[in-house]
C-alpha positions as CSV (number, residue, x, y, z in Angstrom):
1,M,0.0,0.1,0.0
2,N,2.9,2.6,0.9
3,K,4.7,1.6,-2.1
4,T,1.7,2.1,-4.3
5,L,0.9,5.5,-2.7
6,T,4.5,6.4,-3.3
7,I,4.5,5.7,-7.0
8,I,1.0,7.7,-7.3
9,I,2.6,10.7,-5.4
10,T,5.8,10.6,-7.7
11,I,3.7,10.4,-10.9
12,C,1.5,13.3,-9.8
13,L,4.5,15.4,-9.0
14,F,6.1,14.7,-12.4
15,V,2.8,15.7,-14.1
16,A,2.5,18.7,-12.1
17,T,6.0,20.0,-12.9
18,P,6.1,22.2,-15.9
19,L,8.6,21.5,-18.7
20,Q,11.5,23.9,-18.3
21,A,11.0,26.5,-20.9
22,K,13.8,27.3,-23.4
23,P,15.5,30.9,-23.2
24,V,13.9,33.3,-25.8
25,V,16.1,35.3,-28.1
26,N,14.0,38.2,-29.5
27,V,15.0,39.1,-33.0
28,G,14.1,42.6,-34.0
29,G,13.0,43.4,-37.6
30,Y,11.5,46.4,-39.6
31,L,9.9,46.7,-43.0
32,F,12.7,46.1,-45.3
33,A,11.8,44.1,-48.1
34,P,12.7,41.3,-49.0
35,Y,14.3,40.9,-45.5
36,V,11.0,41.8,-43.5
37,D,7.7,42.2,-45.4
38,V,3.9,41.8,-44.8
39,S,1.7,39.6,-46.8
40,E,-1.7,40.2,-48.0
41,D,-3.1,38.3,-44.9
42,G,-1.1,40.8,-42.7
43,L,1.6,38.4,-41.7
44,F,5.3,39.1,-41.4
45,Q,7.3,37.2,-44.1
46,G,10.8,37.4,-45.7
47,F,14.2,36.2,-45.3
48,T,14.5,37.2,-41.5
49,I,11.3,35.2,-40.9
50,D,12.7,32.1,-42.7
51,L,16.0,32.5,-41.1
52,I,14.4,32.5,-37.8
53,A,12.7,29.3,-38.5
54,A,16.0,27.8,-39.8
55,F,17.9,28.6,-36.4
56,N,15.0,27.1,-34.5
57,Q,14.8,24.0,-36.6
58,L,18.7,23.6,-36.3
59,Q,19.0,23.6,-32.6
60,T,17.1,23.1,-29.6
61,E,18.9,25.3,-26.9
62,V,16.9,28.6,-27.4
63,E,13.8,29.8,-29.2
64,F,14.3,32.6,-31.5
65,Q,11.2,34.9,-31.8
66,F,10.5,37.8,-34.2
67,V,9.8,41.3,-32.7
68,N,8.5,44.0,-35.0
69,T,10.0,47.5,-34.7
70,S,10.4,50.4,-37.0
71,I,13.3,51.9,-38.9
72,E,13.2,55.0,-36.7
73,N,12.5,53.3,-33.3
74,R,15.0,50.2,-33.6
75,Y,17.7,52.0,-31.8
76,Q,15.6,52.8,-28.6
77,A,14.1,49.3,-28.9
78,Y,17.5,47.8,-28.9
79,D,18.6,50.1,-25.9
80,I,15.8,48.9,-23.7
81,R,16.2,45.1,-24.7
82,R,13.1,44.7,-26.8
83,F,15.3,42.6,-28.9
84,D,18.8,41.5,-28.4
85,M,19.5,40.4,-32.2
86,M,18.7,41.7,-35.5
87,F,19.6,40.3,-39.1
88,F,20.6,42.3,-42.0
89,E,22.1,45.4,-40.2
90,S,25.2,47.3,-40.8
91,P,27.5,48.9,-38.2
92,I,27.3,52.1,-40.3
93,W,23.6,52.4,-40.2
94,G,23.7,54.5,-36.9
95,W,25.0,51.7,-34.3
96,K,28.4,53.3,-33.8
97,S,27.2,54.7,-30.4
98,F,25.6,51.4,-29.1
99,T,27.3,48.6,-27.5
100,A,26.8,45.7,-30.0
101,E,28.7,42.7,-31.7
102,F,28.5,42.0,-35.6
103,I,28.5,38.8,-37.4
104,P,29.0,39.0,-41.3
105,L,26.1,37.3,-43.1
106,D,28.1,37.4,-46.5
107,I,25.0,38.2,-48.4
108,V,25.4,39.9,-51.7
109,D,23.0,42.9,-52.3
110,G,22.9,46.7,-52.4
111,E,21.0,49.7,-53.8
112,V,20.6,50.9,-57.4
113,F,18.9,54.1,-58.8
114,I,16.0,53.9,-61.1
115,T,14.1,56.3,-63.3
116,L,11.6,56.2,-66.0
117,R,12.9,55.4,-69.5
118,D,12.1,58.0,-72.0
119,G,14.5,57.0,-74.9
120,V,16.7,60.0,-74.1
121,K,18.1,59.2,-70.5
122,D,21.1,57.3,-70.3
123,Q,23.5,56.1,-67.3
124,Q,24.9,59.8,-67.1
125,Y,21.3,60.9,-65.7
126,F,22.2,59.3,-62.3
127,D,25.4,61.3,-62.2
128,S,24.0,64.5,-60.7
129,F,20.7,64.8,-58.6
130,G,20.3,68.6,-59.4
131,N,16.8,69.8,-60.6
132,K,15.6,66.0,-59.9
133,S,13.1,64.8,-57.5
134,L,13.9,61.8,-55.3
135,S,11.8,59.4,-53.6
136,L,13.6,57.9,-50.3
137,V,12.5,55.6,-47.7
138,S,12.2,57.3,-44.5
139,G,14.9,56.3,-42.0
140,Y,17.1,54.5,-44.6
141,H,20.7,55.5,-44.7
142,Y,22.1,56.2,-48.2
143,Q,25.6,56.5,-49.2
144,F,25.1,59.5,-51.7
145,A,23.7,61.4,-48.6
146,Q,26.7,60.3,-46.6
147,W,24.7,58.1,-44.3
148,N,22.6,61.0,-43.0
149,N,19.1,59.9,-42.4
150,N,17.8,63.2,-40.8
151,E,14.8,64.4,-42.9
152,Q,15.4,67.8,-42.5
153,D,19.0,67.8,-43.4
154,L,18.0,65.8,-46.5
155,M,15.3,68.1,-47.5
156,S,17.7,71.2,-47.4
157,D,20.0,69.4,-49.8
158,F,17.6,67.5,-52.1
159,D,14.1,67.6,-53.6
160,I,12.7,64.9,-51.7
161,Q,9.4,63.0,-51.0
162,F,9.5,60.3,-48.2
163,V,7.9,57.0,-48.3
164,H,7.9,54.0,-46.2
165,T,8.8,51.1,-48.4
166,N,10.8,50.0,-51.4
167,R,7.7,49.2,-53.2
168,A,6.4,52.6,-52.5
169,S,9.7,54.2,-54.0
170,I,9.4,52.1,-57.2
171,E,5.8,53.1,-57.6
172,S,6.5,56.8,-57.2
173,V,8.7,56.6,-60.2
174,L,6.5,54.6,-62.3
175,K,3.7,57.1,-61.6
176,G,5.8,60.0,-62.2
177,R,5.8,61.3,-58.8
178,A,9.7,61.4,-58.5
179,D,12.5,61.4,-60.9
180,I,14.7,58.9,-59.3
181,A,14.6,56.3,-56.4
182,P,17.4,54.3,-54.9
183,V,16.0,50.9,-54.3
184,T,17.1,47.5,-53.0
185,L,18.4,45.5,-55.9
186,S,16.9,42.1,-54.6
187,Y,13.6,43.7,-54.0
188,L,13.6,45.4,-57.5
189,Q,14.4,41.9,-59.0
190,H,11.4,40.6,-57.2
191,Y,9.2,43.4,-58.1
192,I,10.0,43.0,-61.8
193,K,9.3,39.1,-61.4
194,M,5.8,40.0,-60.1
195,Y,5.2,42.8,-62.8
196,P,7.5,41.8,-65.7
197,K,5.9,44.6,-67.9
198,I,7.3,47.4,-65.9
199,R,10.7,46.3,-66.6
200,D,10.9,48.1,-70.2
201,N,9.5,51.2,-68.4
202,L,12.6,51.6,-66.0
203,L,16.1,52.7,-66.7
204,I,18.2,51.0,-63.8
205,S,21.5,52.4,-63.0
206,E,24.7,50.2,-63.5
207,K,26.3,51.9,-60.6
208,L,25.2,51.0,-57.0
209,D,24.6,53.6,-54.4
210,Q,25.8,51.2,-51.7
211,T,26.6,47.6,-51.4
212,Y,25.3,46.0,-48.3
213,S,27.5,44.8,-45.5
214,H,24.9,42.6,-44.0
215,S,25.6,41.4,-40.5
216,I,23.7,39.9,-37.6
217,L,23.6,42.5,-34.9
218,L,24.0,40.8,-31.4
219,N,23.7,42.2,-28.0
220,P,26.7,41.0,-25.8
221,K,24.2,40.5,-23.0
222,A,22.1,38.1,-24.9
223,V,21.7,34.5,-23.6
224,I,23.6,33.3,-26.5
225,S,27.1,34.0,-27.3
226,K,28.6,35.3,-30.6
227,T,30.7,32.1,-30.9
228,K,27.7,29.9,-30.7
229,L,25.7,32.0,-33.2
230,Q,28.6,31.8,-35.7
231,K,28.6,28.0,-35.2
232,W,24.9,27.7,-36.0
233,L,25.2,30.2,-39.0
234,S,28.1,28.2,-40.2
235,D,26.2,25.0,-39.8
236,L,23.2,26.7,-42.0
237,Q,25.6,27.7,-44.6
238,E,27.5,24.3,-45.1
239,S,24.1,22.5,-45.1
240,G,22.9,24.5,-48.0
241,R,20.2,25.8,-46.1
242,L,21.3,29.5,-46.0
243,N,21.8,29.4,-49.6
244,R,18.3,28.0,-50.4
245,I,16.6,30.7,-48.5
246,A,18.8,33.2,-50.2
247,K,17.9,32.1,-53.6
248,K,14.2,32.4,-52.8
249,Y,14.6,36.1,-52.4
250,D,17.0,36.5,-55.6
251,L,20.0,36.6,-53.4
252,A,23.5,34.9,-53.3
253,I,25.9,34.1,-50.7
254,K,29.5,35.2,-51.1
255,P,31.8,32.3,-51.6
256,R,34.2,31.3,-48.8
């Protein structure tokens, strides 16, 4: 009888004891297609979301979760630790005053300029922005503007309309609302795949405004170390998983 009672109590204690939850690593992200975008159903999608899923499938030590932020507010959100990681960031995009580690992602991408094709314009059209209107994504850092994303400063130097996405930049040019727009090359390629008829309407610059130095931003106080994250990233690359995700978004991985 005592033995039976002991077994019952042991079973009850085991059932009542919750499984230990894995530590959560919050991964910040903002609208930056094709890295973070929103589907027609209002769900977040993109390279970042797929990469989070890949990291979660690769290991069982932590749970990576997406946290939405905005271009402008991501610095404050990082400072108060709403998230400890962010994919596809760059040290030169406003992070110099923050304590952060960076792990190169080796993704090939950048920004080109676009304008409406009219039979007269050629590549020299992109050499100067004088007397030309620009469509810029609010909060983005552009090399031609010396990485300054202060809207008042930019408006004093250029004729600018600000939009919120790469898609809006492309469509502002197509609709004649702006003469030139710098856009993310991978997203432009994706947009042309969706709407192939617009390809002949655009003149695309051969030069890039910038080549992205994409990295993973990591808080040194995060529950995972830079060394461990580098190991997992290397595993994804060696298995071919990272390259398959990249190809989905018209991107390539730099060869090692």
